[in-house]
Backbone as CSV, one residue per row, in Angstrom:
resi,resn,N_x,N_y,N_z,CA_x,CA_y,CA_z,C_x,C_y,C_z
1,MET,83.396,115.425,79.278,83.662,114.437,80.318,85.037,114.686,80.930
2,THR,85.090,114.749,82.235,86.347,114.902,82.968,86.686,113.570,83.625
3,ARG,87.951,113.190,83.566,88.391,111.913,84.120,89.556,112.174,85.070
4,LEU,89.421,111.707,86.317,90.480,111.884,87.323,90.984,110.523,87.772
5,THR,92.294,110.351,87.734,92.945,109.146,88.232,93.727,109.501,89.490
6,PHE,93.470,108.798,90.577,94.223,109.006,91.805,95.573,108.303,91.662
7,LEU,96.646,109.088,91.554,97.991,108.522,91.443,98.552,108.151,92.805
8,GLY,98.133,108.904,93.816,98.544,108.637,95.183,97.487,109.169,96.124
9,THR,97.217,108.446,97.206,96.152,108.846,98.140,96.648,108.825,99.582
10,GLY,97.966,108.775,99.776,98.521,108.680,101.113,98.938,110.023,101.674
11,THR,99.192,110.012,102.965,99.682,111.198,103.645,101.161,111.415,103.322
12,SER,101.793,112.389,103.990,103.150,112.795,103.623,104.176,111.679,103.766
13,GLN,103.921,110.683,104.624,104.850,109.567,104.791,104.435,108.332,104.014
14,GLY,103.279,108.391,103.353,102.792,107.251,102.595,102.332,106.132,103.507
15,VAL,101.690,105.133,102.902,101.248,103.935,103.620,101.651,102.720,102.769
16,PRO,102.436,101.755,103.311,102.887,101.685,104.693,103.951,102.727,105.013
17,MET,104.026,103.095,106.294,105.037,104.021,106.774,106.288,103.235,107.149
18,ILE,107.432,103.807,106.880,108.699,103.142,107.169,108.740,102.690,108.631
19,GLY,109.037,101.428,108.836,109.243,100.903,110.174,107.998,100.572,110.957
20,CYS,106.812,100.758,110.374,105.568,100.548,111.121,105.014,99.142,110.852
21,GLY,104.552,98.480,111.923,103.978,97.147,111.778,102.517,97.093,112.133
22,CYS,101.811,98.227,112.064,100.386,98.252,112.398,99.584,97.464,111.360
23,GLU,98.315,97.202,111.665,97.504,96.362,110.783,97.229,97.027,109.444
24,VAL,97.258,98.345,109.386,97.063,99.036,108.109,98.330,98.931,107.262
25,CYS,99.473,99.192,107.888,100.742,99.148,107.147,101.101,97.737,106.690
26,THR,100.584,96.739,107.374,100.874,95.353,106.987,99.717,94.695,106.240
27,SER,98.694,95.479,105.901,97.538,94.949,105.192,97.956,94.385,103.832
28,GLU,97.307,93.301,103.435,97.563,92.703,102.126,96.630,93.255,101.047
29,ASP,95.707,94.106,101.433,94.792,94.743,100.483,95.550,95.829,99.723
30,SER,95.588,95.723,98.408,96.327,96.699,97.601,95.787,98.113,97.785
31,ARG,94.537,98.238,98.193,93.943,99.561,98.390,94.476,100.249,99.636
32,ASP,95.208,99.523,100.466,95.862,100.109,101.636,97.316,100.481,101.366
33,LYS,97.765,100.337,100.130,99.116,100.746,99.740,98.995,102.115,99.081
34,ARG,99.474,103.142,99.764,99.209,104.518,99.313,100.501,105.306,99.093
35,LEU,100.698,105.756,97.853,101.781,106.691,97.557,101.355,108.092,97.980
36,ARG,102.301,109.023,97.970,101.973,110.396,98.336,100.938,110.987,97.376
37,SER,100.101,111.877,97.901,98.898,112.325,97.188,99.211,113.097,95.914
38,SER,98.536,112.690,94.846,98.639,113.342,93.541,97.487,112.852,92.689
39,ALA,97.092,113.656,91.701,95.987,113.271,90.824,96.306,113.667,89.386
40,PHE,95.847,112.826,88.456,95.993,113.070,87.017,94.612,113.308,86.448
41,ILE,94.434,114.465,85.791,93.118,114.842,85.287,93.175,114.991,83.771
42,GLU,92.268,114.319,83.105,92.085,114.478,81.662,90.862,115.358,81.470
43,TYR,91.091,116.587,80.998,90.056,117.620,81.016,90.165,118.493,79.775
44,GLU,89.080,118.569,79.020,89.039,119.398,77.809,90.199,119.061,76.862
45,GLY,90.527,117.780,76.782,91.575,117.354,75.872,92.985,117.551,76.392
46,LEU,93.137,117.994,77.638,94.454,118.255,78.218,94.787,117.227,79.293
47,ASN,96.082,116.963,79.456,96.595,116.107,80.524,97.156,117.000,81.627
48,ILE,96.516,116.973,82.783,96.868,117.887,83.870,97.225,117.074,85.113
49,LEU,98.342,117.416,85.729,98.771,116.777,86.966,98.607,117.746,88.121
50,VAL,98.027,117.274,89.219,97.989,118.072,90.439,99.005,117.492,91.405
51,ASP,100.061,118.245,91.648,101.152,117.942,92.572,102.088,116.865,92.043
52,ALA,103.361,117.047,92.368,104.421,116.144,91.914,105.330,115.856,93.099
53,GLY,104.899,114.948,93.949,105.632,114.620,95.158,106.766,113.649,94.915
54,PRO,107.340,113.108,96.007,108.509,112.225,95.883,108.247,110.951,95.083
55,ASP,106.980,110.574,94.920,106.648,109.355,94.172,106.321,109.648,92.707
56,PHE,106.595,110.860,92.258,106.225,111.298,90.908,106.706,110.325,89.828
57,ARG,107.985,109.936,89.878,108.534,109.076,88.817,107.759,107.769,88.724
58,TYR,107.572,107.111,89.855,106.880,105.823,89.830,105.419,105.996,89.430
59,GLN,104.793,107.083,89.862,103.401,107.327,89.494,103.250,107.492,87.991
60,MET,104.163,108.199,87.354,104.112,108.368,85.906,104.274,107.018,85.206
61,LEU,105.224,106.226,85.680,105.464,104.922,85.063,104.288,103.976,85.291
62,ARG,103.770,103.946,86.499,102.681,103.024,86.825,101.423,103.342,86.032
63,ALA,101.156,104.643,85.818,99.946,105.048,85.102,100.167,105.149,83.592
64,GLY,101.401,104.971,83.132,101.690,105.046,81.704,101.510,106.431,81.119
65,ILE,101.846,107.456,81.884,101.668,108.845,81.433,102.921,109.290,80.686
66,SER,102.743,109.708,79.439,103.882,110.089,78.600,103.836,111.549,78.161
67,HIS,102.815,112.281,78.545,102.731,113.697,78.185,101.924,114.443,79.245
68,LEU,102.400,115.624,79.619,101.673,116.507,80.529,101.557,117.891,79.903
69,ASP,100.344,118.415,79.893,100.166,119.791,79.430,100.419,120.784,80.551
70,ALA,100.144,120.392,81.791,100.309,121.316,82.908,100.475,120.557,84.210
71,ILE,101.239,121.163,85.118,101.359,120.677,86.489,100.863,121.791,87.401
72,LEU,99.812,121.514,88.160,99.272,122.473,89.108,99.760,122.107,90.504
73,LEU,100.323,123.066,91.209,100.826,122.817,92.556,99.885,123.442,93.580
74,THR,99.438,122.639,94.522,98.522,123.127,95.547,99.235,123.999,96.568
75,HIS,100.491,123.648,96.876,101.309,124.406,97.825,102.735,123.897,97.722
76,ASN,103.602,124.347,98.620,105.036,124.123,98.437,105.620,123.004,99.281
77,HIS,104.823,122.249,100.011,105.390,121.210,100.866,106.018,120.089,100.041
78,LYS,107.045,119.477,100.619,107.886,118.541,99.875,107.113,117.327,99.374
79,ASP,106.091,116.888,100.129,105.338,115.720,99.657,104.464,116.048,98.459
80,HIS,104.470,117.327,98.029,103.706,117.737,96.848,104.595,118.328,95.749
81,THR,105.870,118.559,96.064,106.780,119.145,95.075,108.094,118.379,94.950
82,GLY,108.297,117.343,95.765,109.601,116.694,95.851,110.023,115.883,94.646
83,GLY,109.140,115.706,93.670,109.497,114.929,92.485,109.756,115.758,91.244
84,LEU,109.811,117.076,91.395,109.880,117.929,90.211,111.182,117.791,89.421
85,ASP,112.228,117.315,90.049,113.460,117.111,89.282,113.248,116.082,88.170
86,ASP,112.352,115.136,88.399,112.125,114.082,87.410,111.368,114.569,86.181
87,ILE,110.972,115.833,86.180,110.429,116.458,84.965,111.433,116.335,83.821
88,ARG,112.714,116.176,84.163,113.751,116.095,83.132,113.453,115.026,82.095
89,ALA,112.775,113.961,82.513,112.458,112.905,81.547,111.532,113.424,80.455
90,PHE,110.498,114.187,80.840,109.604,114.773,79.846,110.359,115.786,78.983
91,ASN,111.225,116.592,79.608,112.031,117.550,78.848,112.830,116.831,77.764
92,TYR,113.447,115.724,78.148,114.331,114.994,77.236,113.547,114.335,76.104
93,ILE,112.449,113.667,76.438,111.688,112.912,75.446,110.952,113.840,74.492
94,GLU,110.333,114.902,75.031,109.478,115.769,74.204,110.170,117.035,73.707
95,GLY,111.295,117.381,74.325,111.947,118.621,73.939,111.151,119.845,74.317
96,LEU,110.386,119.739,75.419,109.529,120.836,75.857,109.772,121.138,77.331
97,PRO,109.707,122.412,77.715,109.737,122.726,79.144,108.418,122.316,79.777
98,ALA,108.435,122.007,81.062,107.201,121.683,81.777,106.465,122.977,82.114
99,GLU,105.145,122.961,81.952,104.313,124.116,82.277,103.805,123.954,83.706
100,ILE,104.298,124.784,84.616,103.945,124.692,86.031,103.120,125.908,86.424
101,TYR,101.990,125.657,87.100,101.091,126.707,87.554,101.072,126.685,89.075
102,CYS,101.419,127.823,89.694,101.484,127.864,91.148,101.411,129.302,91.646
103,GLU,101.247,129.439,92.954,101.239,130.768,93.558,102.668,131.285,93.699
104,LYS,102.778,132.608,93.934,104.098,133.239,93.989,104.954,132.659,95.100
105,TYR,104.385,132.419,96.276,105.204,131.893,97.367,105.702,130.480,97.046
106,VAL,104.945,129.742,96.239,105.385,128.400,95.837,106.571,128.521,94.883
107,GLU,106.477,129.433,93.914,107.612,129.631,93.013,108.849,130.064,93.800
108,ASP,108.676,130.957,94.765,109.811,131.395,95.576,110.467,130.203,96.272
109,SER,109.642,129.285,96.767,110.163,128.084,97.418,110.913,127.204,96.425
110,LEU,110.369,127.045,95.224,111.036,126.245,94.197,112.388,126.851,93.833
111,ARG,112.452,128.157,93.781,113.713,128.823,93.451,114.788,128.548,94.502
112,ARG,114.362,128.394,95.756,115.323,128.077,96.805,115.718,126.598,96.767
113,GLU,114.729,125.723,96.653,114.990,124.289,96.757,115.552,123.691,95.472
114,TYR,115.229,124.307,94.340,115.737,123.822,93.049,116.482,124.963,92.355
115,SER,117.407,125.561,93.070,118.097,126.740,92.530,118.782,126.435,91.202
116,TYR,119.258,125.191,91.041,119.965,124.819,89.815,119.061,124.826,88.586
117,ALA,117.726,124.842,88.799,116.795,124.878,87.667,116.506,126.305,87.221
118,PHE,116.975,127.299,87.993,116.664,128.685,87.686,117.896,129.535,87.368
119,THR,119.083,129.019,87.574,120.278,129.817,87.330,120.492,130.037,85.842
120,GLU,121.189,131.124,85.501,121.448,131.407,84.085,122.471,130.431,83.528
121,GLN,123.529,130.158,84.282,124.543,129.205,83.846,124.135,127.840,84.392
122,LYS,123.266,127.159,83.664,122.633,125.952,84.177,123.517,124.728,83.994
123,TYR,123.399,123.819,84.966,124.073,122.531,84.829,123.404,121.761,83.694
124,PRO,124.183,121.194,82.776,123.566,120.466,81.646,122.615,119.378,82.125
125,GLY,121.421,119.399,81.586,120.433,118.393,81.939,119.542,118.777,83.098
126,ALA,119.700,119.976,83.666,118.806,120.418,84.732,117.389,120.544,84.191
127,PRO,116.378,120.364,85.046,115.000,120.439,84.546,114.655,121.815,84.000
128,GLU,113.791,121.838,82.997,113.326,123.092,82.396,111.858,123.290,82.724
129,TRP,111.566,124.385,83.419,110.204,124.705,83.852,109.797,126.058,83.296
130,HIS,108.568,126.151,82.924,107.964,127.404,82.456,106.865,127.722,83.463
131,VAL,107.118,128.670,84.369,106.246,128.887,85.523,105.219,129.973,85.248
132,HIS,103.957,129.652,85.551,102.858,130.608,85.464,102.366,130.884,86.884
133,LEU,102.229,132.141,87.243,101.733,132.480,88.573,100.209,132.569,88.553
134,ILE,99.583,131.959,89.542,98.131,131.964,89.670,97.763,132.404,91.078
135,ASP,96.485,132.652,91.281,95.958,132.941,92.612,94.586,132.289,92.689
136,ALA,93.697,132.819,93.512,92.396,132.180,93.702,91.389,132.522,92.606
137,ARG,91.806,133.284,91.606,90.919,133.593,90.481,91.009,132.510,89.415
138,PRO,89.927,132.302,88.647,89.978,131.325,87.549,91.122,131.639,86.581
139,PHE,91.727,130.610,86.043,92.809,130.781,85.076,92.649,129.728,83.988
140,THR,93.397,129.897,82.919,93.293,128.996,81.777,94.595,128.232,81.591
141,VAL,94.466,126.933,81.393,95.603,126.066,81.070,95.565,125.794,79.571
142,TYR,96.725,125.869,78.938,96.815,125.694,77.494,97.623,124.437,77.140
143,PRO,97.432,123.923,75.946,98.207,122.743,75.537,99.705,123.018,75.559
144,ASN,100.460,122.068,76.029,101.919,122.164,75.973,102.368,121.508,74.674
145,ASN,102.359,122.318,73.616,102.648,121.788,72.278,103.812,122.492,71.600
146,GLY,104.583,123.242,72.373,105.756,123.890,71.809,105.536,125.285,71.303
147,GLN,104.317,125.831,71.447,104.076,127.187,70.961,104.879,128.228,71.718
148,ASP,105.230,127.933,72.971,106.039,128.871,73.750,107.532,128.596,73.599
149,GLY,107.887,127.727,72.672,109.288,127.412,72.449,109.598,125.987,72.837
150,ARG,110.817,125.577,72.538,111.232,124.218,72.837,112.551,124.255,73.585
151,ILE,113.081,123.097,73.891,114.351,123.011,74.574,115.436,122.717,73.546
152,GLU,116.484,123.497,73.579,117.602,123.301,72.674,118.890,123.276,73.473
153,TRP,119.931,122.709,72.872,121.238,122.705,73.506,121.935,124.033,73.212
154,ILE,122.264,124.774,74.283,122.985,126.034,74.157,124.390,125.828,74.720
155,PRO,125.426,125.991,73.909,126.792,125.769,74.396,127.065,126.560,75.672
156,GLY,127.593,125.889,76.662,127.915,126.531,77.926,126.770,126.597,78.905
157,LYS,125.563,126.233,78.447,124.393,126.292,79.324,123.681,124.959,79.450
158,GLY,123.823,124.091,78.475,123.091,122.832,78.495,121.753,122.975,77.796
159,TYR,120.781,122.138,78.173,119.451,122.201,77.597,118.678,123.341,78.245
160,VAL,118.211,124.279,77.450,117.475,125.428,77.987,116.229,125.681,77.148
161,HIS,115.297,126.379,77.764,114.059,126.764,77.095,114.335,127.947,76.190
162,VAL,114.088,127.769,74.906,114.248,128.841,73.929,112.860,129.299,73.508
163,PRO,112.440,130.517,73.872,111.099,130.985,73.516,110.871,130.970,72.019
164,ASP,109.604,131.004,71.603,109.280,130.894,70.185,109.611,132.153,69.400
165,THR,110.250,133.148,70.057,110.731,134.309,69.320,111.941,133.955,68.480
166,GLY,112.504,132.749,68.733,113.677,132.322,67.978,114.972,132.826,68.568
167,ASP,114.915,133.391,69.773,116.113,133.903,70.429,116.975,132.743,70.922
168,ALA,118.041,132.440,70.196,118.888,131.306,70.548,119.742,131.571,71.773
169,ALA,119.715,132.789,72.283,120.486,133.123,73.476,119.580,133.184,74.688
170,GLY,118.551,132.359,74.687,117.605,132.347,75.797,118.294,132.163,77.130
171,THR,117.730,132.748,78.174,118.383,132.730,79.481,118.198,131.425,80.207
172,GLY,117.149,130.677,79.889,116.871,129.462,80.636,116.139,129.745,81.927
173,HIS,115.793,131.016,82.211,115.026,131.339,83.402,113.573,130.934,83.210
174,SER,112.856,130.764,84.310,111.425,130.533,84.189,110.756,131.829,83.773
175,HIS,109.625,131.709,83.107,108.812,132.874,82.756,107.557,132.830,83.601
176,SER,107.274,133.919,84.300,106.107,133.948,85.175,105.021,134.816,84.574
177,CYS,103.773,134.404,84.717,102.665,135.202,84.226,101.460,135.002,85.129
178,LEU,100.725,136.053,85.389,99.607,135.998,86.309,98.385,135.373,85.676
179,SER,97.638,134.624,86.489,96.343,134.064,86.113,96.371,133.282,84.808
180,GLY,97.470,132.616,84.542,97.533,131.741,83.376,97.569,132.467,82.058
181,THR,97.870,133.770,82.048,97.948,134.511,80.798,99.018,133.893,79.910
182,PRO,98.738,133.713,78.609,99.750,133.124,77.733,101.049,133.900,77.795
183,ALA,102.175,133.183,77.833,103.471,133.833,77.937,103.825,134.573,76.651
184,THR,103.654,133.904,75.502,103.977,134.519,74.222,103.039,133.995,73.161
185,GLY,102.807,134.799,72.136,102.092,134.330,70.960,100.622,134.050,71.200
186,THR,99.979,133.491,70.168,98.570,133.139,70.225,98.430,131.677,70.587
187,LYS,97.593,131.415,71.578,97.455,130.051,72.075,96.289,129.322,71.432
188,ASP,96.392,127.990,71.394,95.239,127.175,71.073,94.237,127.304,72.207
189,ALA,93.012,126.863,71.955,91.987,126.924,72.987,92.439,126.156,74.216
190,GLY,92.213,126.747,75.381,92.624,126.121,76.627,91.430,125.678,77.445
191,ALA,91.691,125.311,78.684,90.660,124.847,79.607,90.680,125.721,80.846
192,GLU,89.524,126.198,81.259,89.453,127.049,82.447,89.446,126.201,83.711
193,ILE,90.285,126.584,84.659,90.380,125.924,85.956,89.895,126.909,87.019
194,ILE,89.098,126.421,87.963,88.611,127.268,89.047,89.338,126.884,90.329
195,PRO,90.218,127.744,90.846,90.896,127.436,92.109,89.933,127.584,93.290
196,VAL,90.181,126.815,94.329,89.404,126.876,95.568,90.385,127.158,96.699
197,ARG,90.233,128.292,97.342,91.144,128.676,98.418,90.827,127.909,99.691
198,GLY,91.871,127.409,100.323,91.729,126.776,101.625,92.929,127.132,102.477
199,MET,92.877,126.756,103.744,93.992,126.982,104.648,94.519,125.642,105.160
200,HIS,95.833,125.527,105.147,96.558,124.347,105.641,97.271,124.831,106.908
201,TYR,96.524,124.842,108.019,96.924,125.550,109.231,97.009,127.030,108.864
202,ARG,98.192,127.637,108.856,98.308,129.058,108.515,98.766,129.285,107.078
203,LEU,98.933,128.214,106.332,99.437,128.316,104.970,98.278,128.336,103.978
204,PRO,98.183,129.362,103.127,97.147,129.361,102.090,97.483,128.343,101.011
205,VAL,96.510,127.524,100.657,96.704,126.504,99.625,95.555,126.601,98.627
206,LEU,95.714,125.903,97.513,94.679,125.900,96.482,94.200,124.481,96.192
207,GLY,92.889,124.324,96.091,92.297,123.163,95.460,91.868,123.603,94.075
208,PHE,91.369,122.680,93.258,91.021,123.030,91.889,89.740,122.329,91.463
209,ARG,88.913,123.068,90.712,87.719,122.480,90.111,87.929,122.338,88.609
210,PHE,87.671,121.126,88.125,87.753,120.812,86.700,86.359,120.355,86.262
211,GLY,85.567,121.230,85.712,84.220,120.844,85.317,83.419,120.383,86.519
212,ASN,83.004,119.119,86.516,82.164,118.590,87.595,82.950,117.852,88.676
213,ILE,84.277,117.988,88.658,85.117,117.351,89.668,85.960,118.416,90.373
214,ALA,85.990,118.388,91.699,86.849,119.282,92.469,87.782,118.456,93.333
215,TYR,89.031,118.916,93.437,90.078,118.193,94.165,90.680,119.147,95.190
216,CYS,90.475,118.848,96.477,90.956,119.720,97.550,91.736,118.894,98.571
217,THR,93.043,119.059,98.589,93.869,118.323,99.531,94.607,119.279,100.444
218,ASP,95.118,118.763,101.557,95.938,119.533,102.498,95.246,120.808,102.978
219,MET,94.033,120.649,103.450,93.263,121.767,104.015,92.672,121.334,105.350
220,ASN,92.491,122.312,106.226,91.656,122.079,107.409,90.642,123.196,107.595
221,PHE,90.549,124.071,106.554,89.552,125.145,106.583,89.317,125.633,105.165
222,ILE,88.041,125.784,104.808,87.638,126.397,103.538,86.761,127.593,103.876
223,PRO,87.146,128.798,103.469,86.329,129.972,103.759,84.921,129.842,103.194
224,GLU,83.966,130.413,103.884,82.562,130.292,103.496,82.324,130.749,102.063
225,GLU,83.015,131.807,101.656,82.784,132.353,100.313,83.279,131.430,99.207
226,GLU,84.106,130.441,99.537,84.619,129.528,98.526,83.646,128.396,98.201
227,PHE,82.673,128.159,99.068,81.763,127.029,98.850,80.897,127.223,97.606
228,GLY,80.716,128.473,97.183,79.967,128.719,95.954,80.641,128.104,94.736
229,LYS,81.969,127.939,94.798,82.711,127.329,93.692,82.523,125.814,93.640
230,LEU,81.936,125.252,94.690,81.839,123.801,94.829,80.409,123.290,94.661
231,GLN,79.541,124.116,94.137,78.154,123.709,93.955,77.986,122.907,92.667
232,GLY,77.069,121.931,92.693,76.721,121.180,91.495,77.758,120.177,91.038
233,LEU,78.586,119.688,91.970,79.635,118.747,91.600,79.105,117.324,91.467
234,GLU,79.711,116.577,90.568,79.499,115.139,90.508,80.411,114.445,91.530
235,HIS,81.682,114.925,91.598,82.660,114.323,92.507,83.387,115.418,93.285
236,PHE,83.529,115.203,94.582,84.293,116.109,95.445,85.346,115.294,96.177
237,VAL,86.617,115.707,96.036,87.731,115.019,96.689,88.241,115.900,97.818
238,ILE,88.360,115.332,99.014,88.757,116.098,100.188,89.753,115.290,101.013
239,ASN,90.698,115.987,101.630,91.726,115.299,102.415,91.239,114.962,103.815
240,CYS,91.838,113.900,104.376,91.478,113.435,105.717,92.607,112.540,106.210
241,VAL,93.203,112.853,107.355,94.350,112.057,107.790,94.052,111.118,108.956
242,ARG,93.071,111.445,109.802,92.838,110.615,110.990,91.539,111.039,111.655
243,ARG,91.143,110.324,112.667,90.042,110.749,113.521,90.560,111.851,114.453
244,GLY,89.667,112.713,114.886,90.064,113.719,115.863,90.826,114.874,115.245
245,HIS,90.973,115.931,116.013,91.559,117.173,115.519,92.981,116.986,115.011
246,HIS,93.279,117.626,113.895,94.631,117.701,113.357,94.918,119.159,113.064
247,ILE,96.151,119.596,113.297,96.467,121.015,113.199,96.350,121.569,111.783
248,SER,96.527,120.711,110.758,96.570,121.263,109.393,95.754,120.492,108.360
249,HIS,95.091,119.420,108.769,94.265,118.629,107.858,92.875,118.433,108.453
250,PHE,91.901,118.215,107.581,90.584,117.834,108.070,90.675,116.486,108.784
251,SER,89.997,116.393,109.916,89.818,115.097,110.563,88.753,114.320,109.790
252,LEU,88.585,113.054,110.139,87.548,112.256,109.490,86.184,112.902,109.694
253,GLU,85.913,113.335,110.913,84.617,113.947,111.220,84.424,115.252,110.445
254,GLU,85.468,116.062,110.361,85.384,117.340,109.645,85.262,117.121,108.139
255,ALA,85.970,116.139,107.611,85.895,115.857,106.181,84.489,115.421,105.790
256,ILE,83.876,114.571,106.622,82.511,114.125,106.346,81.556,115.307,106.365
257,ALA,81.686,116.166,107.385,80.796,117.326,107.492,80.978,118.272,106.311
258,THR,82.228,118.473,105.881,82.494,119.366,104.747,81.939,118.774,103.456
259,ALA,82.126,117.477,103.265,81.595,116.817,102.068,80.078,116.915,102.031
260,GLN,79.436,116.733,103.164,77.974,116.824,103.208,77.503,118.249,102.947
261,LYS,78.282,119.224,103.369,77.940,120.621,103.090,78.059,120.923,101.599
262,VAL,79.092,120.407,100.968,79.268,120.611,99.521,78.139,119.928,98.755
263,GLY,77.788,118.724,99.166,76.640,118.042,98.580,76.851,117.445,97.208
264,ALA,78.083,117.074,96.872,78.330,116.407,95.592,77.664,115.039,95.581
265,ARG,77.418,114.502,94.402,76.815,113.163,94.315,77.730,112.110,94.915
266,HIS,79.038,112.306,94.723,80.014,111.369,95.267,81.148,112.171,95.902
267,SER,81.578,111.770,97.094,82.730,112.395,97.742,83.768,111.327,98.044
268,TRP,85.036,111.733,97.943,86.149,110.798,98.083,87.170,111.362,99.059
269,LEU,87.637,110.530,99.977,88.646,110.936,100.950,90.026,110.568,100.423
270,THR,90.972,111.514,100.516,92.344,111.258,100.096,93.305,111.774,101.148
271,HIS,94.610,111.615,100.915,95.654,112.006,101.871,95.463,111.259,103.197
272,LEU,95.178,109.969,103.086,94.844,109.131,104.238,96.107,108.567,104.894
273,SER,96.091,108.484,106.212,97.223,107.943,106.952,96.904,106.557,107.496
274,HIS,97.914,105.924,108.081,97.714,104.604,108.678,96.959,104.672,109.997
275,ARG,96.613,105.870,110.436,95.867,106.018,111.683,94.354,105.909,111.459
276,LEU,93.952,105.757,110.217,92.572,105.435,109.896,92.462,103.918,109.684
277,PRO,91.243,103.359,109.745,91.103,101.908,109.555,91.518,101.459,108.158
278,LYS,91.681,100.174,107.995,91.942,99.615,106.677,90.798,99.989,105.735
279,TYR,91.107,99.975,104.445,90.139,100.426,103.440,88.762,99.784,103.625
280,ALA,88.719,98.468,103.694,87.431,97.765,103.765,86.660,98.132,105.022
281,ASP,87.363,98.306,106.133,86.699,98.666,107.383,86.217,100.111,107.370
282,LEU,87.014,100.999,106.789,86.618,102.406,106.718,85.376,102.578,105.855
283,CYS,85.286,101.826,104.769,84.102,101.908,103.900,82.819,101.626,104.679
284,LYS,82.871,100.689,105.608,81.675,100.263,106.338,81.117,101.346,107.246
285,GLU,81.957,102.271,107.682,81.488,103.262,108.653,81.212,104.640,108.048
286,LEU,81.450,104.793,106.757,81.226,106.089,106.126,79.777,106.246,105.679
287,PRO,79.257,107.490,105.702,77.890,107.725,105.226,77.758,107.418,103.731
288,GLU,76.543,107.224,103.296,76.288,106.962,101.879,76.802,108.124,101.038
289,GLY,77.438,107.784,99.943,77.944,108.812,99.031,79.354,109.266,99.335
290,ILE,79.965,108.776,100.426,81.335,109.138,100.790,82.149,107.856,100.916
291,LEU,83.280,107.800,100.216,84.144,106.619,100.232,85.610,107.045,100.257
292,PRO,86.491,106.200,100.786,87.920,106.484,100.670,88.388,106.216,99.246
293,ALA,89.221,107.100,98.731,89.855,106.842,97.445,91.013,105.881,97.660
294,TYR,91.555,105.341,96.568,92.728,104.485,96.647,93.542,104.679,95.374
295,ASP,94.806,104.348,95.447,95.698,104.542,94.294,95.175,103.756,93.095
296,GLY,95.084,104.427,91.974,94.618,103.796,90.744,93.139,103.961,90.473
297,LEU,92.382,104.429,91.463,90.943,104.647,91.275,90.730,105.714,90.196
298,VAL,89.769,105.465,89.319,89.418,106.429,88.261,87.967,106.846,88.446
299,ILE,87.721,108.166,88.426,86.361,108.685,88.509,86.108,109.586,87.302
300,GLU,84.864,109.654,86.861,84.492,110.465,85.716,83.285,111.320,86.046
301,GLY,83.271,112.522,85.518,82.148,113.418,85.781,81.983,114.474,84.709
């Protein structure tokens, strides 16, 4: 059984949007209050987070999440990576580096935007990340249980990741590995994740399939050859920001057509903006089997 909790279902500015007095932003329906898009998946005994945007801290607290085995990043935009500094709380409580799975261009972006997390002479208390490089091929996520080492205090460096080789002079750099290959040692049984390639305007992004649930956000095109990865789903999650054409996201009309092509038993719209109707009104106009998601919604498949 796979269980997905929607931690956030809003677009990059969230709903309500700062300074807006439209009927959606002023709605009293809690389902119209949307944090930036993110999902928590409980799969094969693992706790997996998809994206860690600016609302990451509050999302963790609101959902009562105290352990993460992996963080999967769909792409490098700030509304999906802007909360990664708050990983420090998990580092501090568990004494473990965060396991981050992303494409090479995403890691390159993280190195620029969070340079202090990758330097050898680290500021004490900087976040500790253990980066795995992935692409559109299936990869395996493993339990974050300290087999790859823990975080220790190194004089002059602060808290750093010390690999399980026992090397107390660890560099504190991230370790990269292709397709989720274990970094060191023998791993416990992991869970296979199937990436789904999509395009976010000209930017390649990844969605992910976890058993009978697939989560695809920030796309406006899925190549024909990727639809084979989406067959036989119980739940399909797809992004949608508004009616009419959008340069980098599926429109409402396109999202409906894509969901119907996939043919899952249930489809859910996420990454919703205030330019769509209020939750209750949007539900009334959607085809059977397709509904808007909302923060806190839990689906199982």
